Residue, then its C-alpha position, 0 to 999 in steps of 0.5 A: m726452279s728444280e731444286k725449290f725442296f731439295a737440294d739435290g737436282n736429282s731429286s726434282i722429281y720427288a718435290e714436283l710429285l709432292v707439289f702433284a698431290l699436295g696440290g690435289a689434295a687440297y682441292g679435292l678436300l676444299e671440294a670435298i668441304f664446299r661441295g660435299y663431294t669432290h671427283w677423281s678427275m678433280v683431284l687430278t686436274g687439282g694437282a696438275c694446277v698446283l704443279t704449273l703455279y709451281l713450276l710458273s712461281d720464278w715469273l709470278m713472284s716477278m709480277n705485283l700480286i694482282a697481276a700474279a693472281m690473274a695469271g692464275a686464275l686464268l690459268i686455273t679456268a683455262y685448266e678448268f675449261c681442258v678437262g670438261l671439255i674431256v670429261n663433261i663432254k666428251l667422255g659425258w661424267d658429268v663432274w659441274d655443270y656451270s649452265s645455270l650460272p650467268y655468263n657461263i661458258m658451254g657449262q663449264i666455266c664462269p667469271i663467278y669460279t674466274f674471281v673463286w681462283f683469283t681469291l684463291c691465287f691471291i690470298f696463297l701468293g700474298l701469303v708466299k710474297l711475304l714469307s720469301 
């Protein structure tokens, strides 16, 4: 796992920091494009999600694409719920609120966004499988 980007095993942390930074930047950019703005906590959460998917990539790539995309979507939804409990419920920052959407849980997660994460994971993991 630690040598995905660098031949030197001591450089693993650099690869993981790069994955975290790129994941956070990509999430922040997507949110800014579709929502009009983002919050720094979402950039960190996006980075954590992408890094976790990266660290689990061998496991994800061993599954069929639909199962891998579902695992990715559930992982991202779990992050979203945990971060939402902290930043929205505990700290009261009101970064997002899904309470007006159907079947939401505490206004922090909802099936609509889990489907969005599934779709993004399906596309991304499908490209990775295709190119490997």
